[in-house]
C-alpha positions in Angstrom: 115.8 163.0 76.5 115.7 159.1 75.5 119.6 158.8 76.6 118.8 160.5 80.0 116.0 157.5 80.1 118.1 154.8 79.3 120.9 156.3 81.8 118.1 156.0 84.7 116.9 153.0 83.8 120.3 151.1 83.9 120.6 150.6 87.4 117.1 149.4 87.4 118.3 146.9 84.4 121.3 146.2 86.5 119.1 145.1 89.4 116.7 142.9 87.6 119.7 140.8 86.4 121.5 140.6 89.9 121.3 136.8 91.3 120.6 136.7 95.1 122.8 134.4 97.4 121.1 132.5 100.0 122.1 132.7 103.3 120.1 129.4 104.4 122.3 126.8 105.6 123.7 124.4 103.1 120.8 121.2 103.6 121.2 117.5 103.4 118.8 115.2 105.8 120.8 114.7 108.8 122.3 110.6 109.4 120.0 108.2 111.3 120.8 104.8 112.3 119.5 102.2 110.2 119.7 98.5 111.1 120.7 96.5 108.1 117.6 94.6 108.3 114.4 93.9 110.4 115.4 91.4 113.5 111.4 90.0 113.3 111.5 89.7 109.3 110.7 86.1 108.1 112.9 84.6 105.3 110.0 84.2 102.3 110.1 83.8 98.5 108.9 87.3 98.2 109.1 87.7 94.3 105.9 89.0 94.0 106.0 91.2 96.3 105.9 95.1 94.9 108.1 97.5 96.8 107.3 101.1 96.8 110.0 103.5 94.9 110.8 107.0 96.3 107.1 108.6 94.8 105.9 110.6 98.2 103.0 112.2 96.4 102.1 109.2 94.2 98.9 107.3 95.3 99.8 104.0 97.3 97.7 101.9 95.3 94.8 99.3 95.8 97.1 96.9 98.1 93.8 95.5 100.0 93.1 93.6 96.8 95.4 91.1 98.2 93.1 90.1 100.3 90.7 89.0 97.8 87.3 90.3 99.1 85.2 92.5 96.6 83.0 93.9 99.6 86.3 95.4 100.8 87.2 96.8 97.4 83.9 98.4 97.4 84.3 99.9 100.7 87.7 101.2 100.2 86.4 103.1 97.0 83.8 104.7 99.1 85.9 105.7 101.5 88.4 107.6 98.9 85.0 109.5 97.3 83.2 110.5 100.5 85.6 110.6 103.9 85.4 114.1 104.9 88.5 114.4 106.7 90.2 113.2 103.5 88.4 116.0 101.5 89.6 119.0 103.9 93.5 117.4 103.8 93.0 118.0 99.9 92.0 121.4 100.5 94.4 121.6 102.6 97.1 120.7 100.4 95.2 123.0 97.8 96.2 125.9 100.0 99.5 125.3 100.6 100.1 125.2 96.9 98.2 128.5 96.6 101.2 129.7 99.4 103.8 128.5 97.2 102.8 130.3 94.1 102.0 133.2 96.4 105.9 133.1 97.3 107.0 132.7 93.3 105.3 135.8 92.7 108.2 137.7 94.5 110.4 136.8 91.6 108.8 139.0 89.2 107.7 143.0 89.3 104.4 143.9 90.6 102.6 146.1 88.5 99.3 148.4 88.8 97.7 150.9 87.4 95.3 153.7 88.9 93.2 156.7 87.9 91.8 159.8 89.7 92.2 163.2 91.0 93.9 164.7 93.9 92.9 168.1 95.7 96.3 169.8 96.9 97.1 173.5 97.9 101.0 173.9 97.7 102.9 176.4 100.4 104.3 179.6 99.4 107.6 178.1 100.6 107.5 175.2 98.5 106.9 177.5 95.5 109.4 180.1 96.5 107.6 182.5 97.1 107.3 185.6 99.9 105.7 183.8 103.3 102.0 185.7 102.8 102.2 185.2 99.2 98.6 183.6 98.1 98.6 180.2 96.6 95.6 178.3 95.2 94.3 174.9 95.2 94.3 172.8 92.5 93.0 169.5 91.4 95.3 167.4 89.4 94.5 164.3 87.3 96.5 161.4 87.3 96.6 157.9 85.0 99.7 156.1 85.4 101.0 152.3 85.9 103.5 151.8 88.9 105.8 149.1 88.9 107.7 147.5 92.1 110.4 145.0 92.5 112.4 143.7 95.3 116.2 142.4 94.1 116.8 139.5 95.6 120.6 140.5 96.8 121.0 137.9 99.8 118.4 135.2 98.7 115.2 136.0 101.2 113.3 135.4 97.9 114.8 132.1 97.3 114.3 131.1 100.6 111.3 131.8 100.7 110.3 130.1 97.7 112.5 127.2 99.2 110.5 127.2 102.4 107.1 127.4 100.5 107.7 124.7 98.3 109.3 122.1 101.1 105.9 122.9 103.1 103.8 122.1 100.2 106.0 118.6 99.6 105.1 118.0 103.5 101.4 118.4 102.9 101.5 116.0 99.6 103.0 113.5 101.9 100.9 114.0 105.0 97.9 113.9 102.3 99.3 110.3 101.3 99.9 109.4 104.7 96.1 109.9 105.5 94.9 108.4 102.8 96.8 105.5 103.6 96.0 105.5 107.2 92.2 105.9 105.8 92.6 103.0 104.1 94.3 100.6 106.8 91.2 102.2 108.8 88.4 101.0 106.5 90.1 97.6 106.4 90.6 96.9 109.9 87.0 98.2 110.6 85.6 95.5 107.9 87.6 92.6 109.4 86.2 93.8 113.2 82.9 93.2 111.6 83.8 90.2 110.0 85.2 88.7 112.9 81.9 89.8 114.6 79.6 88.0 112.4 82.0 85.1 113.4 81.2 85.0 116.6 77.8 86.1 116.1 77.7 83.0 113.9 79.4 80.8 116.5 77.3 81.9 119.2 73.8 81.6 117.4 74.8 78.1 116.6 75.7 77.8 120.5 72.5 79.0 121.3 70.7 76.2 118.8 72.5 73.5 120.3 71.8 74.8 124.2 68.5 75.0 123.1 67.8 71.6 121.8 69.6 70.4 124.9 67.4 72.2 127.6 65.0 70.7 125.8 65.9 67.4 126.1 67.0 67.8 129.6 63.9 68.7 130.2 62.1 65.8 128.9 64.5 63.8 131.2 63.7 66.1 134.4 59.9 65.4 133.4 60.2 61.8 133.5 62.2 62.0 136.7 65.7 60.8 135.6 67.4 63.7 136.7 67.0 66.2 139.2 66.2 70.1 139.2 69.8 71.0 139.4 70.7 69.8 135.9 67.8 71.6 134.7 68.8 75.1 136.3 72.2 74.5 134.9 71.2 73.8 131.5 68.7 77.1 131.6 71.5 78.9 133.0 73.9 77.9 130.3 71.5 78.9 127.7 70.8 82.4 129.1 74.2 82.7 129.9 74.8 82.1 125.9 72.2 84.3 124.6 73.4 87.4 126.7 76.8 87.1 125.4 75.3 87.0 122.0 73.4 90.1 122.1 76.8 91.8 123.7 78.5 90.7 120.4 75.9 92.6 118.4 76.1 95.3 120.3 79.6 95.6 119.6 79.1 94.7 115.9 76.4 98.1 115.6 79.3 100.0 116.9 82.0 99.0 114.8 79.2 99.4 111.7 78.4 102.9 113.2 82.3 103.6 113.3 82.8 102.0 109.4 80.0 104.5 108.6 81.6 107.7 109.2 85.0 106.5 107.6 82.8 106.3 104.6 81.5 109.7 104.6 77.8 108.3 105.6 75.3 108.5 108.4 75.4 105.4 110.0 71.5 105.1 109.2 72.3 105.0 105.7 74.7 102.2 106.0 74.4 98.8 106.5 76.9 95.5 106.1 75.1 92.4 105.6 76.7 89.8 107.9 79.3 87.1 106.4 81.7 85.7 108.8 85.6 86.0 108.5 87.2 83.3 106.5 90.9 82.2 107.5 93.5 84.7 106.4 96.5 82.9 105.0 98.6 86.0 103.5 102.5 86.8 104.1 103.9 90.2 103.9 107.4 90.4 103.6 109.3 93.2 104.2 112.3 95.0 102.3 115.4 96.0 103.7 115.0 99.0 106.2 116.7 102.0 104.2 114.0 101.4 102.0 111.3 102.8 105.0 112.6 105.8 104.7 111.6 105.9 101.2 108.1 104.2 101.6 106.7 105.9 104.6 104.7 109.1 103.8 104.6 110.1 107.1 108.7 110.1 107.3 108.5 112.0 104.0 106.8 114.7 105.5 108.9 114.8 108.4 111.8 115.3 106.0 110.1 118.2 104.4 109.6 120.1 107.6 113.5 120.0 108.1 114.3 121.5 104.6 111.3 124.2 105.3 112.9 125.1 108.5 116.6 125.0 106.8 115.0 127.4 104.8 113.5 129.8 106.8 116.7 130.2 108.6 118.1 131.8 105.2 115.0 134.1 105.4 115.8 135.8 108.9 119.4 135.8 108.1 118.4 137.8 105.2 117.0 140.6 107.4 120.8 141.6 108.6 121.6 142.9 105.0 120.8 145.8 102.6 117.6 145.2 101.1 117.0 146.7 97.5 113.7 147.8 95.7 113.1 149.4 92.8 110.0 151.7 92.4 109.1 153.4 89.1 105.9 155.0 87.9 104.8 156.1 84.2 101.7 157.8 82.9 99.8 161.2 82.5 99.2 163.9 84.8 97.1 167.2 84.2 95.2 169.7 86.3 92.5 169.4 83.6 90.8 166.2 82.9 90.3 166.9 79.1 94.2 167.4 78.9 95.0 164.2 80.7 96.4 161.7 78.0 97.7 164.5 75.7 101.5 164.1 75.1 102.3 167.2 77.2 100.9 165.8 80.1 103.0 162.4 80.3 105.2 162.1 83.3 107.5 159.2 84.8 109.1 158.2 88.2 111.9 156.3 89.1 112.7 155.5 92.8 110.7 154.9 95.7 107.7 156.9 96.4 108.2 157.0 99.8 111.5 156.0 101.9 114.8 154.9 100.1 115.6 152.5 97.4 118.5 150.4 99.7 117.7 150.0 103.2 119.8 148.3 106.2 119.1 148.0 109.3 121.3 149.6 112.0 119.7 149.0 115.6 116.7 146.6 116.6 117.3 145.9 120.2 118.3 141.9 119.1 115.2 141.3 117.4 117.1 139.9 114.3 119.7 137.8 116.6 116.5 136.4 118.2 114.6 135.3 114.9 117.5 133.8 113.8 117.7 131.8 117.3 114.3 130.9 117.2 114.5 130.1 113.2 117.8 127.7 114.1 115.9 126.1 117.3 112.9 125.2 115.1 115.2 123.5 112.7 116.9 121.4 115.4 113.3 120.5 117.0 112.7 119.3 113.5 115.6 116.9 113.2 114.6 115.2 116.4 111.1 114.8 115.0 112.1 113.0 111.7 114.8 111.0 114.0 111.9 109.9 116.1 109.6 109.4 113.0 112.0 107.2 111.8 112.6 105.2 115.1 108.8 104.8 115.1 108.9 103.2 111.8 111.2 100.6 112.4 109.3 99.6 115.4 106.0 99.5 114.0 107.1 97.4 111.1 109.0 95.3 113.7 105.7 95.0 115.9 103.7 93.9 112.6 106.4 91.4 111.8 106.5 89.6 115.2 102.4 90.0 115.3 102.1 88.4 111.7 104.8 85.5 112.8 103.5 85.0 116.5 100.0 85.0 115.3 100.6 82.5 112.8 101.9 80.3 115.2 99.3 81.0 117.9 96.1 80.3 115.7 98.0 76.9 114.6 97.9 76.0 118.0 94.7 77.4 119.1 93.0 75.3 116.1 94.6 72.1 117.8 92.9 73.2 121.2 89.7 73.3 119.7 89.8 70.2 118.3 90.9 68.6 121.4 88.3 70.5 123.5 85.7 69.4 120.4 86.8 65.9 121.4 86.7 66.2 125.0 82.9 67.4 124.6 82.0 64.2 122.7 83.4 61.8 125.3 81.6 64.3 128.0 78.3 64.0 126.5 78.7 60.0 125.8 79.8 59.6 129.2 76.7 61.1 130.6 74.3 59.6 128.6 75.5 56.4 130.0 75.6 58.1 133.4 79.5 58.0 134.2 79.5 61.6 135.0 77.1 64.4 135.8 76.0 67.2 133.8 78.0 69.9 135.5 81.5 68.0 133.2 79.2 68.2 130.4 78.8 72.3 130.8 82.4 72.7 131.5 83.8 70.8 128.3 80.7 72.6 126.3 82.0 75.8 127.3 85.3 75.1 127.1 84.7 74.3 123.2 82.8 77.5 123.1 85.9 79.4 124.4 88.2 77.7 122.4 86.4 78.3 119.4 85.6 82.0 119.8 89.8 82.5 120.4 90.3 80.9 117.1 88.0 83.5 115.5 89.3 86.5 117.7 92.8 85.1 116.1 91.8 85.1 113.2 90.4 88.7 113.0 93.7 89.7 114.6 95.9 88.1 112.0 93.9 89.9 109.3 93.9 93.4 111.2 97.9 92.6 111.7 98.6 92.1 108.0 96.6 95.6 107.6 98.9 97.4 109.8 102.0 95.7 108.5 101.1 97.1 104.8 100.4 100.3 106.5 103.6 100.4 108.8 105.8 99.4 105.5 104.1 102.3 104.0 101.9 100.6 101.2 102.6 99.9 97.9 101.4 100.3 94.3 100.8 98.1 91.3 98.0 96.6 89.3 99.6 93.7 87.9 101.6 92.6 90.8 100.4 90.9 94.3 101.7 92.8 97.4 101.8 89.6 99.4 102.1 85.6 98.8 99.6 83.2 100.2 100.5 80.1 102.6 100.1 76.8 100.5 
């Protein structure tokens, strides 16, 4: 009996050690055109810049500390802990890891156990009796363990595992991309609020000066030195400045509400004390364009999508070839519950409980061929999306570098304009007091100073947000001991 069992188990053992051959095409990331250098990259001393290494699942680090703002540091931590979109992405990543484990489970035999009775009545023919012979129904009790295993002859299971692994890596890269995007959104929202704080402070100061100026104009009008036209113009300028101040306050409230949601808070639970934005003087150097493929998590996610789709080609191609499924059961069966478990009630079965061990598809009306064509088309789509992601990455870096360079020059020119406008306003006030010009000229010069100052504040805010955008375009960075940027001396 043992010899017979050993002989019957030999095919099963042989099947367990068979190595499946994968039918998926050999995979390698497609070639993309990579420039040797960024066109807009300035030549700077970047010895303090820490470039990221290929590590798509690694946290992008606290890059925002380069701005030296403790309030921003605190907000970034709040967003990391409370943002609901980030929590949803983390749950999605965990789900993809579970799917990978489910795919890996196909490498191993599936074992189950059962217990229970069956009620059956055999036909006379199945027992070799006369057609009119009587048979009686009987109850058969069983307790047994069942084993099933698919031998991966043509790599279907291996391709499934590879596809699930690549999909998990895709979701991990997307999670890091979302994290980086959230960090950048928080920083940009914060700098927008600080820019609006600066504009509010500017207009509040202007309203105060216009109020004092109106009081003086009123006194001169009451004394009969000037006409009502000058007084009306002064009142108009004051009311206009007050209206602009209220408009800035409305924009700041909206920006604060948006930032609260990024932090995972209701707007009513979050208030940011006013603090005007100071001038941001940092330079973000760029590495070689080839390193962008390693640094950007969204590009890594697109590449992993290609790998997953390539593996799925192997899954559908395996459907053209035979599949080998080994099954067996071992246990006890008896017509009486009291005999169940005795040595005489032992039983085993090798082979499928239903169907066949080796199945070979013959005709399906073109279904498998269509599935292969569909899988190949999905792969080609992923290739095109990957190349497009690379191009978008290069564009975003070039945009960030040009913004950094041009905004620096623009802000310098704007500061010169502020100084010139301020000097012109001083001269106009002096000439008005001497009676050389009318009040309309004073209004125009004061209005020019306010406009030039507001433009300077907005450019400084644009520059801060452009620095954040460039860091995001470069894929972030991580280092607790190295600065991400250099400050201008």
